Backbone of each chain as ProteinMPNN parsed JSONL, in Angstrom:
{"seq_chain_A": "MPKNVFVQGAIPPEKISNSIAKHQSKTSIGGHSIFLGQVRADDVDGKTVVAIEYTAYEEMAEKELGKIREKAFSKYDLTCAHIYHSLGTVKAGELCFFVFTSSAHRKAAREANRFLVDEIKEKVPIFGKEIFEDESHQWKVNQ", "coords_chain_A": {"N_chain_A": [[0.835, -1.213, 0.0], [0.521, 2.222, -0.851], [2.003, 4.782, 1.064], [1.058, 7.748, 2.744], [0.393, 9.365, 0.414], [-0.997, 11.682, 0.028], [-0.366, 15.109, 0.391], [-0.422, 17.961, 2.376], [-1.235, 21.005, 0.978], [1.069, 22.713, -1.306], [3.609, 20.775, -3.047], [6.799, 20.856, -1.876], [9.719, 21.922, -3.715], [12.042, 20.906, -2.594], [11.359, 18.428, -1.704], [11.536, 16.831, -3.902], [14.273, 16.813, -4.517], [15.203, 15.672, -2.153], [14.005, 13.159, -2.331], [15.342, 12.087, -4.512], [17.922, 11.99, -3.495], [17.613, 10.061, -1.485], [17.586, 7.744, -2.937], [20.143, 7.122, -3.649], [21.499, 5.166, -2.334], [20.457, 2.884, -3.327], [21.734, 0.91, -5.375], [21.138, -0.75, -7.494], [19.562, 0.519, -9.201], [19.229, 2.03, -12.399], [18.04, 4.03, -13.738], [15.901, 6.838, -13.333], [12.566, 8.128, -13.476], [10.767, 11.06, -13.574], [7.751, 12.699, -12.936], [6.284, 15.853, -12.772], [3.576, 17.63, -11.702], [2.206, 20.788, -12.232], [0.467, 23.672, -11.079], [-1.445, 25.459, -13.331], [-1.797, 28.755, -14.576], [-4.454, 29.194, -15.852], [-6.378, 30.909, -18.343], [-9.628, 31.959, -18.271], [-12.324, 33.097, -19.861], [-11.356, 35.765, -19.597], [-10.591, 35.791, -16.955], [-8.153, 34.872, -14.511], [-6.736, 31.84, -13.349], [-5.751, 31.496, -10.053], [-5.17, 29.685, -8.123], [-5.522, 26.201, -7.161], [-7.85, 24.345, -5.364], [-7.621, 21.381, -3.854], [-9.52, 18.434, -3.232], [-10.352, 15.163, -1.976], [-11.829, 11.9, -2.245], [-10.883, 10.227, 0.102], [-10.727, 7.566, 1.192], [-11.524, 5.938, -0.935], [-9.7, 6.782, -2.848], [-7.275, 5.856, -1.797], [-7.624, 3.094, -2.022], [-7.833, 2.824, -4.828], [-5.36, 3.851, -5.653], [-3.7, 1.923, -4.583], [-4.383, -0.304, -6.156], [-3.592, 0.601, -8.697], [-0.862, 0.964, -8.364], [-0.081, -1.668, -7.84], [-0.675, -2.81, -10.316], [1.151, -1.436, -11.928], [3.585, -2.425, -10.949], [3.325, -5.08, -11.692], [3.245, -4.933, -14.446], [5.608, -3.624, -15.27], [9.197, -3.683, -14.949], [10.004, -2.638, -12.207], [11.979, -0.953, -9.743], [11.294, 0.749, -7.65], [8.501, 2.881, -6.746], [7.093, 6.037, -6.258], [4.499, 8.114, -5.119], [2.998, 11.255, -4.924], [0.483, 13.566, -4.044], [-1.131, 16.701, -3.913], [-3.356, 18.047, -1.399], [-5.865, 20.447, -0.506], [-5.023, 23.955, -0.795], [-3.223, 24.978, -3.655], [-1.07, 27.151, -5.135], [-0.904, 28.872, -8.338], [1.781, 27.882, -10.37], [2.976, 26.424, -8.417], [3.856, 23.082, -7.255], [1.797, 20.176, -7.582], [1.649, 17.475, -7.94], [3.536, 14.546, -7.943], [5.336, 12.076, -9.328], [7.415, 9.362, -9.118], [9.473, 7.116, -10.511], [11.586, 4.268, -10.53], [14.089, 2.174, -11.969], [16.064, -0.618, -13.181], [16.671, -0.031, -15.756], [16.125, 2.562, -18.265], [13.767, 2.365, -19.844], [11.648, 0.932, -18.578], [11.305, 2.54, -16.32], [10.462, 4.969, -17.441], [8.14, 4.218, -18.917], [6.487, 3.13, -16.948], [6.128, 5.335, -15.36], [4.623, 7.044, -16.958], [2.358, 5.452, -17.243], [1.429, 5.348, -14.562], [0.86, 8.091, -14.048], [-1.154, 8.633, -15.97], [-3.156, 6.748, -15.265], [-3.754, 7.513, -12.642], [-4.775, 10.086, -12.987], [-7.08, 9.42, -14.344], [-8.499, 7.548, -12.756], [-8.465, 8.027, -9.98], [-10.279, 9.382, -7.315], [-10.035, 12.51, -7.134], [-10.583, 15.928, -6.674], [-10.776, 19.188, -8.128], [-10.892, 22.569, -7.393], [-10.887, 25.393, -9.194], [-9.608, 28.462, -8.485], [-10.271, 31.844, -9.057], [-8.806, 35.178, -9.519], [-10.655, 36.998, -8.541], [-11.91, 35.652, -6.578], [-13.992, 34.045, -7.393], [-15.0, 30.825, -8.725], [-14.357, 27.756, -10.598], [-15.035, 24.299, -11.479], [-12.475, 22.016, -11.972], [-11.864, 19.926, -14.779], [-10.428, 17.003, -15.942], [-8.546, 16.811, -18.974]], "CA_chain_A": [[0.0, 0.0, 0.0], [1.28, 3.482, -0.811], [1.785, 5.51, 2.322], [1.16, 9.209, 2.695], [0.363, 9.937, -0.931], [-1.511, 13.05, 0.085], [0.463, 16.12, 1.043], [-1.24, 19.16, 2.567], [-0.664, 22.163, 0.288], [1.979, 22.461, -2.432], [4.755, 19.884, -2.828], [7.991, 21.719, -1.969], [10.746, 21.389, -4.615], [13.057, 20.171, -1.807], [10.912, 17.041, -1.576], [12.014, 16.113, -5.091], [15.721, 16.551, -4.374], [15.38, 14.709, -1.05], [13.641, 11.826, -2.816], [16.438, 11.613, -5.362], [19.055, 11.679, -2.606], [17.327, 8.812, -0.765], [17.773, 6.576, -3.804], [21.552, 6.926, -4.013], [21.994, 3.919, -1.728], [19.891, 1.75, -4.078], [22.644, 0.931, -6.528], [20.668, -1.567, -8.633], [18.811, 1.428, -10.075], [20.015, 2.637, -13.474], [17.328, 5.178, -14.307], [14.701, 7.354, -12.67], [11.72, 8.986, -14.284], [10.024, 11.937, -12.665], [6.734, 13.591, -13.488], [5.856, 16.882, -11.832], [2.41, 18.392, -12.137], [2.264, 22.158, -11.704], [-0.797, 24.385, -11.282], [-1.323, 26.385, -14.457], [-2.638, 29.955, -14.454], [-5.321, 29.218, -17.037], [-7.206, 32.078, -18.58], [-10.981, 31.541, -18.614], [-13.186, 34.272, -20.067], [-10.737, 36.985, -19.077], [-10.174, 35.663, -15.549], [-6.982, 33.992, -14.396], [-6.707, 30.906, -12.212], [-4.628, 31.824, -9.156], [-4.875, 28.521, -7.275], [-6.488, 25.101, -7.192], [-8.083, 23.751, -4.051], [-7.862, 19.954, -4.085], [-10.122, 17.571, -2.22], [-10.383, 13.786, -2.482], [-12.557, 10.876, -1.508], [-9.605, 9.618, 0.474], [-10.79, 6.101, 1.38], [-11.551, 5.321, -2.263], [-8.445, 7.139, -3.516], [-6.231, 4.942, -1.325], [-7.855, 1.781, -2.643], [-7.511, 2.911, -6.254], [-3.905, 4.013, -5.779], [-3.117, 0.609, -4.295], [-4.592, -1.154, -7.338], [-2.79, 1.138, -9.806], [0.532, 0.646, -8.016], [0.104, -3.104, -8.041], [-0.669, -3.047, -11.761], [2.419, -0.914, -12.462], [4.661, -3.349, -10.595], [3.223, -6.341, -12.441], [3.484, -4.661, -15.871], [6.958, -3.096, -15.554], [10.242, -4.161, -14.059], [10.328, -1.464, -11.395], [12.635, -1.113, -8.441], [10.371, 1.399, -6.728], [7.624, 3.929, -7.28], [6.579, 6.921, -5.204], [3.444, 8.993, -5.637], [2.525, 12.288, -3.99], [-0.491, 14.502, -4.606], [-1.556, 17.716, -2.941], [-4.732, 18.346, -0.994], [-5.884, 21.833, -0.055], [-4.756, 24.996, -1.796], [-1.917, 25.041, -4.317], [-1.074, 28.347, -5.982], [-0.373, 28.732, -9.705], [3.242, 27.832, -10.374], [3.466, 25.465, -7.425], [3.706, 21.677, -7.637], [0.66, 19.498, -6.955], [1.658, 16.047, -8.27], [4.926, 14.096, -8.084], [5.404, 10.625, -9.544], [8.837, 9.057, -9.188], [9.665, 5.686, -10.745], [12.997, 3.891, -10.697], [14.254, 0.828, -12.493], [17.439, -0.88, -13.612], [16.85, 0.573, -17.091], [15.272, 3.731, -18.49], [12.502, 2.114, -20.514], [10.621, 0.58, -17.586], [11.071, 3.708, -15.459], [9.67, 5.948, -18.195], [6.802, 3.722, -19.26], [5.707, 2.989, -15.711], [5.791, 6.675, -14.899], [3.518, 7.498, -17.801], [1.209, 4.629, -16.874], [0.928, 5.794, -13.257], [0.283, 9.439, -14.161], [-2.414, 8.554, -16.719], [-4.148, 6.003, -14.491], [-4.148, 8.31, -11.469], [-5.65, 11.164, -13.458], [-8.357, 8.882, -14.797], [-9.23, 6.665, -11.842], [-8.433, 8.347, -8.546], [-11.25, 10.458, -7.067], [-9.482, 13.777, -6.645], [-11.383, 16.999, -7.281], [-10.03, 20.447, -8.092], [-11.668, 23.798, -7.545], [-9.992, 26.431, -9.704], [-9.968, 29.748, -7.884], [-9.833, 32.999, -9.844], [-8.31, 36.283, -8.688], [-11.777, 37.703, -7.888], [-12.422, 34.669, -5.617], [-14.991, 33.148, -7.97], [-14.33, 29.559, -9.017], [-15.0, 26.752, -11.444], [-14.495, 22.983, -11.147], [-11.543, 21.493, -12.972], [-12.166, 18.626, -15.397], [-9.223, 16.566, -16.661], [-8.679, 16.7, -20.436]], "C_chain_A": [[0.867, 1.261, 0.0], [0.987, 4.204, 0.509], [1.93, 6.999, 2.086], [1.278, 9.781, 1.283], [-0.032, 11.412, -0.836], [-0.655, 13.954, 0.96], [-0.433, 17.34, 1.215], [-0.552, 20.359, 1.916], [0.294, 21.744, -0.823], [3.084, 21.484, -2.037], [6.016, 20.746, -2.95], [9.04, 21.103, -2.891], [11.814, 20.579, -3.869], [12.675, 18.699, -1.667], [11.429, 16.201, -2.749], [13.504, 15.81, -4.923], [15.984, 15.575, -3.234], [15.064, 13.292, -1.502], [14.75, 11.246, -3.683], [17.611, 11.16, -4.47], [18.861, 10.336, -1.895], [17.589, 7.571, -1.606], [19.237, 6.296, -4.145], [22.149, 5.666, -3.402], [21.463, 2.687, -2.467], [20.639, 1.619, -5.401], [22.261, -0.026, -7.653], [19.887, -0.708, -9.623], [19.734, 2.021, -11.132], [19.332, 3.847, -14.072], [16.108, 5.555, -13.478], [13.86, 8.082, -13.708], [10.842, 9.767, -13.324], [8.983, 12.728, -13.434], [6.346, 14.578, -12.397], [4.667, 17.627, -12.423], [2.442, 19.748, -11.455], [0.942, 22.857, -12.0], [-0.596, 25.501, -12.307], [-2.278, 27.57, -14.266], [-3.488, 30.09, -15.711], [-6.112, 30.516, -17.109], [-8.59, 31.604, -19.007], [-11.87, 32.777, -18.679], [-12.617, 35.527, -19.395], [-10.321, 36.922, -17.614], [-9.048, 34.643, -15.457], [-7.081, 33.108, -13.154], [-5.494, 31.264, -11.338], [-4.25, 30.641, -8.265], [-5.889, 27.415, -7.553], [-6.602, 24.549, -5.774], [-8.472, 22.292, -4.282], [-8.555, 19.294, -2.901], [-10.131, 16.159, -2.813], [-11.339, 12.952, -1.637], [-11.448, 9.932, -1.054], [-9.644, 8.092, 0.61], [-10.77, 5.385, 0.027], [-10.238, 5.585, -2.997], [-7.334, 6.172, -3.091], [-6.375, 3.552, -1.93], [-7.428, 1.783, -4.102], [-5.997, 3.027, -6.466], [-3.191, 2.69, -5.532], [-3.21, -0.303, -5.51], [-3.681, -0.717, -8.491], [-1.309, 0.813, -9.591], [0.846, -0.813, -8.287], [0.209, -3.44, -9.528], [0.658, -2.584, -12.369], [3.565, -1.88, -12.168], [4.563, -4.669, -11.351], [3.529, -6.137, -13.932], [4.942, -4.316, -16.185], [7.951, -3.591, -14.51], [10.777, -2.992, -13.213], [11.089, -1.83, -10.131], [11.763, -0.456, -7.368], [9.574, 2.504, -7.42], [7.075, 4.738, -6.117], [5.597, 7.911, -5.818], [3.052, 9.989, -4.548], [1.551, 13.199, -4.72], [-0.943, 15.464, -3.516], [-3.031, 17.627, -2.604], [-4.706, 19.779, -0.469], [-5.427, 22.762, -1.172], [-3.323, 24.953, -2.328], [-1.971, 26.211, -5.301], [-0.513, 28.046, -7.365], [1.151, 28.789, -9.643], [3.81, 26.847, -9.37], [3.17, 24.035, -7.879], [2.582, 20.997, -6.858], [0.731, 17.975, -7.108], [3.099, 15.636, -8.561], [4.917, 12.578, -8.188], [6.851, 10.278, -9.89], [9.011, 7.549, -9.343], [11.143, 5.401, -11.008], [13.086, 2.439, -11.122], [15.733, 0.616, -12.853], [17.715, -0.146, -14.928], [15.793, 1.636, -17.367], [13.869, 3.417, -18.992], [11.379, 1.831, -19.5], [10.288, 1.786, -16.707], [10.169, 4.723, -16.159], [8.245, 5.476, -18.446], [5.917, 3.593, -18.028], [5.263, 4.356, -15.202], [4.58, 7.208, -15.657], [2.222, 6.763, -17.443], [0.591, 5.134, -15.56], [0.228, 7.15, -13.362], [-1.087, 9.363, -14.851], [-3.505, 7.857, -15.915], [-4.653, 6.82, -13.302], [-5.094, 9.423, -11.89], [-7.035, 10.638, -13.802], [-9.17, 8.229, -13.683], [-9.267, 7.057, -10.371], [-9.348, 9.554, -8.264], [-10.664, 11.66, -6.325], [-10.233, 14.873, -7.392], [-10.641, 18.324, -7.12], [-10.933, 21.64, -8.34], [-10.7, 24.887, -7.978], [-10.471, 27.79, -9.21], [-9.406, 30.87, -8.753], [-9.435, 34.156, -8.918], [-9.442, 37.04, -7.983], [-12.513, 36.788, -6.904], [-13.595, 33.844, -6.124], [-14.262, 31.849, -8.314], [-15.055, 28.758, -10.082], [-14.349, 25.412, -11.102], [-13.665, 22.438, -12.292], [-12.009, 20.135, -13.477], [-10.925, 18.218, -16.173], [-9.512, 16.39, -18.139], [-8.452, 15.265, -20.856]], "O_chain_A": [[1.832, 1.356, 0.759], [-0.147, 4.218, 0.988], [2.796, 7.451, 1.339], [2.165, 10.588, 1.003], [0.525, 12.267, -1.524], [-0.283, 13.618, 2.084], [-1.138, 17.715, 0.279], [0.582, 20.691, 2.262], [0.328, 20.582, -1.227], [3.45, 21.373, -0.867], [6.277, 21.306, -4.015], [9.24, 19.889, -2.863], [12.421, 19.674, -4.442], [13.538, 17.832, -1.53], [11.719, 15.014, -2.599], [13.943, 14.685, -5.158], [16.885, 14.741, -3.328], [15.746, 12.341, -1.122], [15.058, 10.057, -3.598], [18.199, 10.098, -4.675], [19.81, 9.572, -1.722], [17.791, 6.481, -1.072], [19.534, 5.334, -4.854], [23.165, 5.154, -3.873], [21.956, 1.578, -2.263], [20.213, 2.16, -6.421], [22.967, -0.112, -8.657], [19.586, -1.14, -10.736], [20.849, 2.454, -10.839], [19.945, 4.608, -14.821], [15.38, 4.692, -12.987], [14.384, 8.591, -14.699], [10.257, 9.215, -12.392], [9.285, 13.35, -14.453], [6.109, 14.198, -11.251], [4.754, 18.185, -13.517], [2.674, 19.845, -10.25], [0.36, 22.652, -13.065], [0.283, 26.352, -12.175], [-3.422, 27.397, -13.845], [-3.27, 30.983, -16.53], [-6.461, 31.126, -16.098], [-8.711, 30.91, -20.016], [-12.131, 33.419, -17.662], [-13.336, 36.253, -18.708], [-9.762, 37.883, -17.085], [-8.995, 33.68, -16.223], [-7.455, 33.557, -12.071], [-4.363, 31.327, -11.821], [-3.148, 30.595, -7.719], [-6.964, 27.657, -8.103], [-5.607, 24.319, -5.086], [-9.53, 22.008, -4.843], [-8.233, 19.55, -1.741], [-9.939, 15.987, -4.017], [-11.613, 13.264, -0.478], [-11.12, 8.963, -1.739], [-8.71, 7.405, 0.195], [-10.097, 4.368, -0.143], [-9.724, 4.707, -3.689], [-6.546, 5.724, -3.924], [-5.389, 2.915, -2.302], [-6.748, 0.865, -4.562], [-5.431, 2.38, -7.348], [-2.201, 2.376, -6.192], [-2.25, -0.99, -5.858], [-3.079, -1.547, -9.172], [-0.602, 0.436, -10.525], [1.874, -1.157, -8.872], [1.051, -4.235, -9.947], [1.221, -3.264, -13.226], [4.412, -2.128, -13.026], [5.578, -5.309, -11.624], [4.011, -7.05, -14.601], [5.451, -4.677, -17.246], [7.601, -3.875, -13.364], [11.848, -2.445, -13.476], [10.864, -2.882, -9.532], [11.526, -1.036, -6.309], [9.917, 2.981, -8.501], [6.643, 4.177, -5.11], [5.835, 8.467, -6.89], [2.808, 9.613, -3.402], [1.77, 13.558, -5.877], [-1.113, 15.086, -2.357], [-3.848, 17.19, -3.416], [-3.663, 20.271, -0.041], [-5.444, 22.395, -2.347], [-2.356, 24.898, -1.569], [-2.822, 26.246, -6.19], [0.249, 27.097, -7.548], [1.731, 29.631, -8.957], [4.98, 26.472, -9.451], [2.347, 23.806, -8.765], [2.425, 21.201, -5.654], [-0.043, 17.258, -6.474], [3.797, 16.296, -9.331], [4.535, 11.884, -7.246], [7.431, 10.826, -10.827], [8.729, 6.791, -8.415], [11.847, 6.198, -11.628], [12.292, 1.594, -10.71], [16.535, 1.55, -12.829], [18.833, 0.3, -15.183], [14.709, 1.618, -16.784], [12.903, 4.09, -18.633], [10.302, 2.423, -19.568], [9.122, 2.023, -16.388], [9.239, 5.265, -15.561], [7.279, 6.207, -18.227], [4.73, 3.915, -18.073], [4.16, 4.509, -14.678], [3.643, 7.747, -15.069], [1.149, 7.361, -17.353], [-0.622, 5.322, -15.468], [-0.866, 7.333, -12.828], [-2.059, 9.952, -14.378], [-4.646, 8.316, -15.884], [-5.847, 6.813, -12.999], [-6.099, 9.673, -11.225], [-8.039, 11.316, -13.583], [-10.396, 8.341, -13.664], [-10.026, 6.474, -9.597], [-9.212, 10.606, -8.889], [-10.775, 11.804, -5.108], [-10.487, 14.76, -8.591], [-9.969, 18.556, -6.115], [-11.639, 21.716, -9.346], [-9.801, 25.263, -7.226], [-11.596, 28.208, -9.486], [-8.236, 30.856, -9.135], [-9.686, 34.125, -7.713], [-9.216, 37.657, -6.942], [-13.611, 37.113, -6.451], [-14.143, 33.03, -5.381], [-13.038, 31.78, -8.205], [-16.205, 29.037, -10.424], [-13.267, 25.369, -10.518], [-14.109, 22.407, -13.44], [-12.485, 19.301, -12.707], [-10.417, 18.997, -16.979], [-10.57, 15.891, -18.524], [-8.518, 14.952, -22.044]]}, "seq_chain_B": "MTLTIKYFGLIAEKTGTKEEIITLDGEGWNLEDIKEYFFSKYELSDNQSLQIAVNQSLGPSGSLKDGDEIAFLPPFAGG", "coords_chain_B": {"N_chain_B": [[-33.181, 0.014, 6.499], [-29.924, 1.48, 6.837], [-28.079, 4.009, 5.25], [-25.022, 5.583, 4.279], [-24.49, 8.598, 2.72], [-22.364, 10.24, 0.549], [-20.963, 13.288, -0.687], [-19.083, 15.001, -3.179], [-16.856, 17.638, -4.284], [-18.101, 19.532, -6.95], [-20.663, 18.429, -6.695], [-21.088, 18.344, -3.928], [-21.165, 21.009, -3.505], [-23.566, 21.67, -4.713], [-25.401, 20.199, -3.198], [-25.016, 21.225, -0.729], [-24.077, 19.928, 1.431], [-21.741, 17.532, 2.812], [-22.078, 15.024, 3.615], [-24.615, 12.665, 4.45], [-26.857, 10.741, 6.464], [-29.107, 8.23, 5.816], [-32.176, 6.621, 6.588], [-33.971, 3.927, 5.476], [-37.147, 2.405, 4.941], [-37.558, -1.054, 5.337], [-36.078, -3.678, 3.227], [-34.278, -4.395, 0.154], [-33.835, -2.201, -1.444], [-32.473, -0.597, -4.278], [-29.565, 0.63, -6.116], [-30.401, 2.266, -8.198], [-32.859, 3.285, -7.271], [-32.0, 4.931, -5.205], [-30.376, 6.708, -6.549], [-32.234, 7.968, -8.211], [-33.886, 9.181, -6.298], [-32.098, 11.009, -4.989], [-31.152, 12.491, -7.153], [-33.445, 13.842, -7.895], [-34.038, 15.19, -5.526], [-31.856, 16.993, -5.249], [-31.698, 18.181, -7.704], [-29.932, 17.07, -9.637], [-28.169, 15.849, -12.532], [-27.53, 13.416, -15.145], [-25.963, 14.553, -17.09], [-23.983, 15.872, -15.849], [-21.774, 14.365, -15.743], [-21.597, 12.553, -13.658], [-20.497, 10.111, -11.336], [-21.24, 7.13, -9.51], [-20.223, 5.67, -6.542], [-20.178, 2.637, -4.711], [-19.464, 1.64, -1.54], [-16.795, 2.504, -1.929], [-16.231, 1.647, -4.525], [-16.507, 1.808, -8.06], [-19.119, 1.159, -10.391], [-20.68, -1.091, -9.394], [-24.015, -2.411, -9.322], [-27.477, -2.876, -8.573], [-28.978, -4.474, -5.679], [-28.872, -2.892, -2.481], [-27.219, -2.983, 0.731], [-27.675, -2.918, 4.32], [-25.849, -0.362, 5.906], [-24.224, 0.332, 3.775], [-22.002, 2.495, 1.927], [-22.498, 5.233, -0.038], [-21.319, 7.132, -2.691], [-21.451, 10.186, -4.389], [-19.907, 11.256, -7.194], [-18.229, 13.834, -8.858], [-16.603, 14.695, -12.069], [-13.223, 13.465, -12.177], [-10.218, 15.134, -11.187], [-7.499, 15.0, -10.736], [-3.925, 15.63, -10.553]], "CA_chain_B": [[-31.722, -0.029, 6.393], [-29.282, 2.784, 6.946], [-27.022, 4.235, 4.251], [-24.282, 6.844, 4.365], [-24.378, 9.194, 1.39], [-21.299, 11.257, 0.534], [-20.921, 14.148, -1.876], [-17.767, 15.616, -3.359], [-16.63, 18.677, -5.281], [-19.253, 20.246, -7.499], [-21.907, 17.841, -6.18], [-21.22, 18.806, -2.541], [-21.541, 22.419, -3.587], [-24.984, 21.706, -5.056], [-26.228, 19.643, -2.125], [-24.805, 22.029, 0.474], [-23.607, 19.06, 2.512], [-20.755, 16.552, 2.338], [-22.462, 13.682, 4.035], [-25.847, 12.511, 5.209], [-27.178, 9.347, 6.755], [-30.54, 8.068, 5.62], [-32.734, 5.335, 6.993], [-35.083, 3.574, 4.595], [-37.975, 1.3, 5.449], [-37.454, -2.356, 4.684], [-34.877, -4.038, 2.472], [-34.542, -4.5, -1.281], [-33.598, -0.951, -2.18], [-31.297, -0.708, -5.129], [-28.843, 1.871, -6.393], [-31.232, 3.095, -9.078], [-33.841, 4.002, -6.43], [-31.283, 5.966, -4.446], [-29.943, 7.698, -7.537], [-33.425, 8.714, -8.62], [-34.312, 10.003, -5.169], [-31.195, 12.135, -4.749], [-31.121, 13.339, -8.351], [-34.597, 14.725, -7.859], [-33.918, 16.048, -4.342], [-30.855, 18.044, -5.429], [-31.693, 18.612, -9.102], [-28.711, 16.616, -10.309], [-28.498, 15.124, -13.75], [-26.436, 12.615, -15.681], [-25.054, 15.311, -17.954], [-22.889, 16.426, -15.045], [-20.745, 13.313, -15.737], [-21.511, 12.092, -12.296], [-20.353, 8.667, -11.141], [-21.652, 6.744, -8.161], [-19.445, 4.562, -5.978], [-20.758, 1.953, -3.548], [-18.349, 1.14, -0.727], [-15.53, 2.938, -2.559], [-15.981, 1.043, -5.844], [-17.416, 2.229, -9.124], [-19.614, 0.108, -11.265], [-21.658, -2.081, -8.958], [-25.405, -1.964, -9.319], [-28.277, -3.881, -7.896], [-29.53, -4.136, -4.368], [-27.966, -2.358, -1.475], [-27.423, -3.592, 2.046], [-27.553, -2.031, 5.459], [-24.491, 0.097, 6.194], [-23.473, 0.692, 2.566], [-21.599, 3.895, 1.751], [-22.713, 5.608, -1.436], [-20.683, 8.432, -2.942], [-21.743, 10.862, -5.654], [-18.608, 11.813, -7.563], [-18.12, 14.608, -10.105], [-15.406, 14.276, -12.814], [-11.955, 13.475, -11.443], [-9.369, 16.233, -11.658], [-6.175, 14.899, -10.127], [-2.755, 15.932, -11.386]], "C_chain_B": [[-31.144, 1.38, 6.359], [-28.119, 2.889, 5.961], [-26.316, 5.554, 4.547], [-24.101, 7.359, 2.943], [-23.33, 10.3, 1.454], [-21.308, 12.024, -0.784], [-19.56, 14.822, -1.952], [-17.799, 16.717, -4.41], [-17.895, 19.428, -5.649], [-20.583, 19.736, -6.922], [-22.153, 18.317, -4.74], [-21.643, 20.272, -2.511], [-23.046, 22.543, -3.863], [-25.86, 21.222, -3.903], [-26.116, 20.481, -0.848], [-24.378, 21.189, 1.667], [-22.626, 18.047, 1.942], [-21.19, 15.134, 2.662], [-23.822, 13.707, 4.711], [-26.121, 11.028, 5.409], [-28.677, 9.21, 6.603], [-30.971, 6.677, 6.068], [-33.963, 5.077, 6.134], [-35.866, 2.412, 5.196], [-37.693, 0.036, 4.654], [-36.137, -2.579, 3.96], [-35.192, -3.945, 0.98], [-34.398, -3.209, -2.06], [-32.409, -1.157, -3.088], [-30.732, 0.677, -5.474], [-29.652, 2.826, -7.278], [-32.25, 3.912, -8.283], [-33.175, 5.189, -5.738], [-30.876, 7.111, -5.383], [-31.123, 8.599, -7.913], [-33.866, 9.689, -7.525], [-33.41, 11.229, -4.991], [-31.049, 13.053, -5.968], [-32.281, 14.323, -8.296], [-34.504, 15.685, -6.669], [-32.973, 17.233, -4.58], [-30.755, 18.57, -6.862], [-30.373, 18.297, -9.794], [-29.124, 15.936, -11.598], [-27.28, 14.393, -14.283], [-25.483, 13.414, -16.559], [-23.975, 16.046, -17.16], [-21.747, 15.418, -14.917], [-20.511, 12.756, -14.345], [-21.341, 10.567, -12.248], [-20.754, 8.353, -9.705], [-20.839, 5.536, -7.702], [-20.215, 3.955, -4.812], [-19.597, 1.298, -2.807], [-17.001, 1.313, -1.435], [-15.205, 2.239, -3.878], [-16.994, 1.554, -6.844], [-17.975, 0.999, -9.816], [-20.638, -0.853, -10.72], [-23.074, -1.533, -9.082], [-26.189, -3.028, -8.566], [-28.598, -3.488, -6.484], [-28.443, -3.734, -3.376], [-28.212, -3.088, -0.153], [-27.168, -2.576, 3.155], [-26.086, -1.64, 5.688], [-23.67, 0.485, 4.974], [-23.151, 2.192, 2.545], [-21.694, 4.231, 0.27], [-22.134, 7.001, -1.653], [-21.033, 8.946, -4.326], [-20.496, 11.648, -6.045], [-18.661, 12.593, -8.884], [-16.865, 14.148, -10.864], [-14.123, 14.421, -11.983], [-11.018, 14.521, -12.046], [-7.987, 16.21, -11.014], [-5.079, 15.291, -11.1], [-2.605, 17.398, -11.672]], "O_chain_B": [[-31.788, 2.331, 5.914], [-27.29, 1.985, 5.853], [-26.934, 6.515, 5.006], [-23.617, 6.639, 2.07], [-23.399, 11.186, 2.307], [-21.619, 11.478, -1.843], [-18.963, 15.169, -0.933], [-18.649, 16.728, -5.3], [-18.648, 19.891, -4.793], [-21.508, 20.515, -6.691], [-23.281, 18.65, -4.375], [-22.372, 20.712, -1.623], [-23.714, 23.417, -3.31], [-26.935, 21.771, -3.661], [-27.004, 20.452, 0.005], [-24.325, 21.687, 2.791], [-22.66, 17.734, 0.751], [-20.724, 14.17, 2.055], [-24.148, 14.638, 5.447], [-25.68, 10.181, 4.633], [-29.438, 9.98, 7.189], [-30.232, 5.701, 5.943], [-34.878, 5.898, 6.071], [-35.305, 1.551, 5.874], [-37.602, 0.073, 3.427], [-35.207, -1.78, 4.064], [-36.26, -3.467, 0.596], [-34.802, -3.136, -3.22], [-31.442, -1.818, -2.712], [-31.32, 1.716, -5.175], [-29.586, 4.045, -7.115], [-32.48, 5.084, -8.579], [-33.717, 6.293, -5.696], [-31.011, 8.292, -5.062], [-31.013, 9.825, -7.927], [-34.175, 10.851, -7.787], [-33.899, 12.351, -4.859], [-30.844, 14.258, -5.818], [-32.118, 15.501, -8.612], [-34.852, 16.86, -6.79], [-33.265, 18.352, -4.157], [-29.833, 19.317, -7.19], [-29.78, 19.152, -10.452], [-30.265, 15.501, -11.752], [-26.145, 14.705, -13.924], [-24.335, 13.016, -16.759], [-23.152, 16.759, -17.734], [-20.856, 15.588, -14.084], [-19.378, 12.523, -13.924], [-21.962, 9.836, -13.019], [-20.628, 9.187, -8.809], [-20.778, 4.515, -8.387], [-20.829, 4.672, -4.022], [-18.847, 0.505, -3.376], [-16.194, 0.387, -1.519], [-14.052, 2.228, -4.308], [-18.174, 1.716, -6.535], [-17.36, -0.068, -9.815], [-21.416, -1.404, -11.499], [-23.295, -0.328, -8.96], [-25.618, -3.959, -7.997], [-28.506, -2.316, -6.119], [-27.294, -4.172, -3.436], [-29.25, -3.715, 0.054], [-26.542, -1.535, 2.953], [-25.198, -2.492, 5.663], [-22.53, 0.926, 5.119], [-23.899, 3.025, 3.058], [-21.053, 3.596, -0.568], [-22.421, 7.93, -0.899], [-20.921, 8.222, -5.315], [-20.077, 12.57, -5.346], [-19.093, 12.06, -9.906], [-16.131, 13.297, -10.362], [-13.965, 15.362, -11.205], [-11.025, 14.76, -13.253], [-7.381, 17.254, -10.775], [-5.277, 15.286, -12.315], [-1.666, 17.8, -12.36]]}, "name": "protein", "num_of_chains": 2, "seq": "MPKNVFVQGAIPPEKISNSIAKHQSKTSIGGHSIFLGQVRADDVDGKTVVAIEYTAYEEMAEKELGKIREKAFSKYDLTCAHIYHSLGTVKAGELCFFVFTSSAHRKAAREANRFLVDEIKEKVPIFGKEIFEDESHQWKVNQMTLTIKYFGLIAEKTGTKEEIITLDGEGWNLEDIKEYFFSKYELSDNQSLQIAVNQSLGPSGSLKDGDEIAFLPPFAGG"}
């Protein structure tokens, strides 16, 4: 089971460098793949998104993340995989999603990373309220 | 039988609540009955791309049992 996927607020860039550093003792790894999701200041009818407020159906999200992780490990020759997603408010320009896969070789690390990102976006019940500068909002829908 | 109903995101905004517990007379209620009841109560519709999970899983239908947790979910927006 993935532990502590959800992070309150933005994911600090230091978390990425710390995660990389932690893998230096795992010398069977030959390649990492990292995906970072960042909140975009979308323009909607003349208004700009300044932040996204994330919520999740956490009990279901944990179950789904567990299934997706298991599938990734059975499909690809992974050494490890780490997933973090924000809850609460994340300002435009800040990081909200961090997927880190490692393998002996680049191909598995890259493909598994893509698989995890796509599956999580599609199947994990996370909701995003896009907040505009005038404090109005709209609900984000994944493309 | 008693059911816990949960609402998220856009749906919670429409219902004005995140959770409610309902008690129904007798057994044999199915998901369609519940959907119909709450769609009409909160003026929800299928064109809102709403999905319904029973006990944290999508897709099941048919009869419900005492203690089930039903969640009304708007489109997912992770990432």
